[in-house]
Each structure stands twice: as structure tokens, then as C-alpha cells.
C-alpha positions, 0 to 999 in steps of 0.5 A: 454525485457520490460521497467519499466514505470514512477512511478515504482521503483525496490528495491533490498533487497538482503542485510540488508542495501538494505532492510533498504534503501527500507523500508525507501524509502517506508516510505517516499513515503507513508508519502509524498503522503498519499497513501499506497504501495501495499495495497491489500484491496485498489487494490481489491476495485479499481479493483472491486473484493470487494464491498464498503461493503466488504471494510468496513467490512475488515476495521472494522475487524482490530484493531484501527490504521493508516492502518484501518483509511487509509482503511476507507478513501477510502470509 
């Protein structure tokens, strides 16, 4: 058995109601903390799998919007 550490949440999404609850939880966390949950580009950048230039190209390839703006703030 492995304990889940602080700052980790287990979200059961087996029903439509629990899916909505999980979605609302993620939206609240992202809004309050100003961070994206499971942003693969951010993870890749922070782990050194992609460079600053790679992240810039990825961000610029996206349509204008909040997600693109978030990626650009990482730079």
C-alpha cells in the first residue's frame, strides 16, 4: 500500500454527478491558485523534456485564449 501525499486529490468520476463534482473542484483549484492542473506542456518544460524555445513554439501554435496565455506566462 502506498499513501498519497499532501496536495494530492483522488477524484472518483464514475457517475455523471461525480464527474461534475471533479470538474468543479479542478476549476476552483485552477482559479484560486492560478495554475493549470495536468498541463502537459508545463510538466515537459519543468522536467527538461522541452526547451524554452519549444514551449514558445507550442504556445504560439495554439489559438489565442487562456491556455495559450498560461503557457506564455511560464516563459
